[in-house]
C-alpha distance (Angstrom), angle and dihedral (degrees) to the residues before:
residue distance angle dihedral
M1 . . .
Y2 3.80 . .
N3 3.77 119.7 .
F4 3.85 103.4 -173.7
G5 3.77 116.0 164.7
M6 3.80 95.5 9.0
T7 3.78 131.8 96.8
Y8 3.81 129.2 -144.2
P9 3.68 116.0 -114.7
L10 3.87 116.7 -101.7
K11 3.87 91.1 -119.8
F12 3.94 88.4 57.1
R13 3.67 93.2 48.8
Q14 3.83 92.7 49.4
H15 3.80 90.2 48.5
V16 3.75 95.8 49.1
L17 3.90 92.3 48.0
A18 3.79 89.6 47.1
I19 3.75 92.7 52.8
K20 3.80 89.9 48.1
E21 3.76 90.9 53.9
K22 3.84 96.6 41.7
E23 3.73 94.7 48.0
K24 3.90 94.0 35.8
L25 3.85 92.0 -127.8
T26 3.80 123.9 166.1
Y27 3.72 121.1 -119.4
A28 3.76 90.8 -101.5
E29 3.71 94.7 52.2
T30 3.81 91.3 46.8
A31 3.80 92.1 48.7
T32 3.75 90.7 50.9
R33 3.85 93.6 48.6
F34 3.74 96.8 48.3
C35 4.05 98.4 31.9
V36 3.78 94.7 -121.8
G37 3.79 128.6 124.8
T38 3.80 121.3 -94.1
A39 3.85 89.6 -128.6
S40 3.74 88.7 57.5
L41 3.78 92.8 53.4
M42 3.82 92.1 49.6
R43 3.90 88.6 48.5
W44 3.82 89.9 50.5
A45 3.80 91.4 49.1
R46 3.80 89.5 57.4
R47 3.88 96.5 38.8
I48 3.76 119.7 11.1
E49 3.82 98.4 -175.2
P50 3.82 116.3 87.0
C51 3.87 115.9 -118.0
Q52 3.73 112.5 -102.6
T53 3.77 97.8 -161.8
R54 3.89 137.5 33.8
D55 3.75 125.2 -130.8
K56 3.80 93.9 -149.7
P57 3.85 133.0 68.4
A58 3.85 119.7 -93.6
């Protein structure tokens, strides 16, 4: 599943990270379970809110 150009909703991000903590999963295990990239999970752990603007031209 490719998700280029779209962001995951804040509720989904919170849910995924909560399950990761509750079940003590690694980033890789969580990424496989929810079909998201490990880099995305690490980025969400640092900053959960989706970016509203881009710093590069379209």
